C-alpha positions in Angstrom: 59.9 -12.2 -45.1 59.6 -14.6 -42.8 56.5 -16.7 -42.0 56.0 -16.8 -38.1 53.7 -16.1 -35.4 55.1 -14.0 -32.8 54.1 -12.9 -29.5 55.5 -9.6 -27.4 56.6 -10.8 -23.9 58.1 -8.0 -22.1 61.0 -6.7 -24.2 61.7 -10.0 -25.8 60.2 -11.1 -28.9 59.0 -14.6 -29.0 58.7 -15.8 -32.8 57.5 -19.2 -33.8 59.4 -20.4 -37.0 57.5 -22.7 -39.5 59.7 -25.7 -40.5 60.3 -24.6 -44.0 61.9 -21.4 -42.7 64.2 -23.3 -40.3 65.3 -25.1 -43.5 66.1 -22.0 -45.4 68.3 -20.5 -42.3 69.9 -24.2 -42.0 70.6 -23.6 -46.0 71.9 -20.1 -45.3 74.4 -21.4 -42.6 75.7 -24.2 -44.7 76.2 -22.0 -47.8 73.6 -23.8 -49.9 72.6 -21.7 -52.9 68.9 -21.7 -52.0 69.8 -20.3 -48.9 71.6 -17.2 -50.4 68.5 -14.9 -49.8 68.5 -15.9 -45.9 72.0 -15.0 -45.3 71.5 -11.3 -44.1 68.4 -12.6 -42.0 70.2 -15.7 -40.3 73.1 -13.0 -39.4 70.1 -10.4 -37.8 68.5 -13.4 -36.0 71.8 -14.8 -34.4 72.5 -11.0 -33.2 68.9 -10.7 -31.8 69.4 -13.9 -29.9 72.8 -13.0 -28.9 71.4 -9.6 -27.5 68.7 -11.2 -25.4 66.0 -9.5 -28.1 64.5 -12.4 -29.5 64.0 -15.8 -28.8 62.9 -18.8 -31.1 61.2 -21.6 -29.3 60.8 -25.2 -30.9 57.9 -27.4 -30.6 57.3 -31.2 -30.9 56.1 -30.6 -34.4 59.9 -29.4 -35.0 61.0 -32.9 -33.9 58.7 -34.6 -36.2 59.3 -32.6 -39.3 63.2 -32.8 -38.7 63.0 -36.6 -38.4 61.3 -37.1 -41.5 64.6 -35.8 -43.6 66.2 -39.2 -44.6 69.8 -37.9 -44.9 71.4 -37.9 -41.5 73.8 -35.0 -42.5 71.1 -32.8 -43.4 69.2 -33.6 -40.1 72.4 -32.7 -38.0 72.6 -29.6 -40.1 69.3 -28.4 -39.5 69.3 -29.3 -36.1 72.5 -27.1 -35.5 70.9 -24.2 -36.9 67.8 -24.5 -34.9 69.7 -25.0 -31.6 71.7 -22.1 -32.2 68.7 -19.8 -32.4 66.4 -21.7 -30.2 69.0 -23.1 -27.6 66.9 -25.5 -25.7 63.9 -23.4 -25.3 60.6 -25.4 -26.1 56.7 -25.0 -26.0 54.6 -27.5 -24.3 52.9 -30.1 -26.5 49.1 -30.0 -27.5 48.3 -32.7 -25.3 49.6 -30.9 -22.5 48.3 -27.2 -23.3 44.8 -28.3 -24.6 43.2 -29.7 -21.4 44.3 -26.8 -19.5 43.0 -24.3 -22.3 39.8 -26.0 -21.9 39.2 -25.8 -18.3 40.3 -22.2 -18.5 37.7 -21.6 -21.0 34.9 -23.2 -19.4 35.7 -21.5 -16.1 35.9 -18.1 -17.9 32.9 -18.3 -20.3 30.5 -19.9 -17.6 31.6 -17.6 -15.0 32.9 -20.5 -12.4 34.3 -19.2 -9.2 37.3 -21.5 -9.3 41.1 -21.0 -10.3 43.1 -22.7 -12.8 46.8 -23.6 -11.9 49.2 -21.6 -14.2 50.8 -23.6 -17.0 54.3 -23.3 -18.1 54.2 -23.0 -21.7 57.9 -22.5 -22.1 60.4 -24.5 -20.9 63.7 -26.7 -21.4 64.4 -29.2 -24.0 62.8 -32.2 -25.6 61.3 -33.1 -22.0 59.2 -30.2 -22.4 58.6 -30.4 -25.8 56.9 -33.7 -25.3 55.6 -33.2 -21.7 57.8 -36.3 -20.9 60.1 -35.9 -18.1 61.8 -39.2 -18.7 63.3 -37.5 -21.4 65.1 -35.1 -19.5 69.1 -35.2 -19.6 71.0 -36.3 -16.5 74.6 -36.4 -16.6 76.6 -39.1 -15.1 78.9 -38.2 -11.9 81.2 -41.0 -13.2 83.7 -41.6 -16.3 84.9 -45.2 -16.8 84.3 -46.0 -13.6 85.9 -42.9 -12.0 84.5 -40.2 -10.2 84.2 -36.8 -12.2 85.1 -34.0 -9.9 82.0 -31.6 -9.2 83.9 -28.8 -10.7 84.2 -30.4 -13.7 80.7 -31.8 -13.9 79.4 -28.2 -13.5 81.9 -27.2 -16.3 80.8 -30.0 -18.6 77.2 -30.3 -18.0 75.8 -27.6 -20.0 77.8 -28.6 -22.8 76.9 -31.9 -22.8 73.5 -31.6 -22.2 73.3 -29.3 -25.2 74.8 -31.5 -27.4 72.4 -34.2 -26.4 69.6 -31.8 -27.2 71.0 -31.2 -30.6 71.2 -35.0 -31.3 67.7 -35.9 -30.1 66.5 -32.9 -32.4 68.5 -34.6 -35.6 67.2 -38.1 -34.5 70.9 -39.0 -34.7 71.9 -42.5 -33.3 74.8 -42.5 -31.1 78.0 -44.2 -32.3 77.4 -47.3 -30.2 73.9 -48.0 -32.3 71.7 -48.1 -29.6 68.5 -47.4 -32.0 66.3 -47.6 -28.8 67.6 -43.8 -27.8 66.1 -42.5 -31.1 62.5 -40.8 -31.1 61.6 -42.4 -34.4 59.1 -39.3 -35.1 58.8 -40.2 -38.6 56.6 -43.0 -37.3 54.4 -40.6 -35.2 54.5 -38.0 -38.3 52.9 -40.8 -40.5 50.1 -41.6 -38.1 49.0 -38.1 -37.1 49.4 -36.8 -40.5 47.4 -39.5 -42.1 44.7 -38.8 -39.4 44.6 -35.3 -40.3 44.4 -35.9 -43.8 41.5 -38.2 -43.3 39.7 -35.9 -40.9 40.0 -33.2 -43.6 38.7 -35.4 -46.4 35.7 -36.3 -43.8 35.3 -32.5 -43.5 35.0 -31.9 -47.1 32.6 -34.8 -47.7 30.5 -33.3 -44.9 30.5 -29.8 -46.5 29.6 -31.2 -49.7 26.5 -32.9 -48.3 25.4 -29.9 -46.2 26.3 -27.2 -48.4 28.7 -24.3 -48.0 26.3 -22.2 -46.5 26.7 -24.1 -43.5 30.8 -24.3 -43.4 30.8 -22.1 -40.1 28.4 -24.6 -38.1 30.8 -27.5 -39.8 33.9 -26.0 -38.7 32.5 -25.6 -35.1 31.3 -29.0 -34.8 34.7 -30.4 -36.1 36.5 -28.2 -33.3 34.6 -29.9 -30.7 35.0 -33.5 -31.9 38.7 -32.6 -31.9 38.7 -32.0 -28.1 35.8 -34.3 -27.2 37.4 -36.8 -24.6 39.3 -33.9 -22.5 36.2 -31.3 -23.0 33.9 -34.4 -21.4 36.7 -35.0 -18.8 36.9 -31.1 -17.7 32.8 -30.8 -17.9 32.3 -33.8 -15.6 35.0 -32.7 -13.2 33.7 -29.1 -13.2 30.1 -30.2 -12.9 29.1 -28.7 -16.1 26.0 -30.0 -18.2 26.2 -30.6 -21.9 23.4 -28.2 -22.4 25.7 -25.4 -21.0 28.4 -26.2 -23.2 26.0 -26.4 -26.3 24.4 -23.0 -25.3 27.9 -21.5 -25.2 29.8 -23.5 -27.9 31.1 -20.4 -29.8 32.1 -18.4 -27.1 34.0 -21.6 -25.5 35.8 -22.1 -28.7 37.1 -18.7 -29.0 38.6 -19.0 -25.5 40.6 -22.2 -26.6 43.4 -20.4 -28.5 44.9 -23.7 -30.2 41.4 -25.0 -31.3 40.1 -21.5 -32.7 43.3 -21.4 -34.8 43.1 -25.0 -35.9 39.1 -24.2 -36.7 40.2 -21.2 -38.7 43.1 -22.6 -40.7 40.7 -25.6 -41.6 37.9 -23.1 -42.6 40.3 -21.2 -44.9 41.2 -24.4 -46.4 37.8 -25.8 -47.0 36.1 -22.7 -48.1 38.2 -22.7 -51.2 37.4 -25.7 -53.5 40.5 -25.2 -55.7 42.7 -25.8 -52.6 43.1 -29.4 -52.2 44.6 -31.5 -49.6 47.7 -33.2 -50.7 47.7 -36.7 -49.7 51.3 -36.1 -47.8 51.3 -35.9 -44.2 53.6 -32.8 -44.2 51.4 -30.5 -46.2 49.1 -29.5 -43.2 49.2 -30.6 -39.8 48.0 -27.3 -37.4 47.5 -29.9 -34.6 51.4 -29.4 -34.1 51.1 -25.9 -35.0 52.4 -25.9 -38.7 50.3 -25.4 -42.0 51.3 -25.0 -45.5 49.0 -24.6 -48.3 49.5 -26.0 -51.6 47.5 -25.5 -54.6 46.8 -28.4 -56.8 
């Protein structure tokens, strides 16, 4: 049974796979013993992609998680499996989606008469996953000082682009050793993971001080604390008073999908004293749409 969030769009099923399931599928691809239970699943998923019945987008979280693997060989194998199913389909990052979600929520809940531009949630490649246009692949029209015929360029471009995207996902340094081309996601993971872990510990201390009967209020407060800056900016631009936000706090969070989900995940973890946050950053990072609970 795959752990995934699914959304039905037209006739194509969009499936977001957790990193641990991508690892299972990669093991199945390379014939690893631990991947044996997922061989049939991998075959079925490939068929679904090839027939246009399903798609499996990647997010910035997958780059971070893949980059944590120390073995270059394993990173490459994992990236190959991921790009086989995902292609170059990517989800926009939280820092791009959340401000848009906030504006939509404020306009909807407070009944403001204004429009919010549509947001392209799904896009192409690492540039979209990180909302960084400078990372978009551009092919060179020359090779060793000679112009490449337009017809040849058109033939090679999708192949080279796919290869480059796979290498970026695998955090694979080119043979000339230009380390600057790497994303170094392991550095970002350590930073964001530690910050989330610190936040979870702070929430636990707050619950211990105020009591578990206030857990819903605490979760709502932390949800707002997480989006304080973009919320304040949106409220200022829309002419919304802080009292209006306070009076409609719960409704606003419910209209911000990513924050509502994170609040519920955090609430589930804190509601059970037996589930403790392991200090390793990979245990839980719902800010990047991945969460794994471990009992200790």
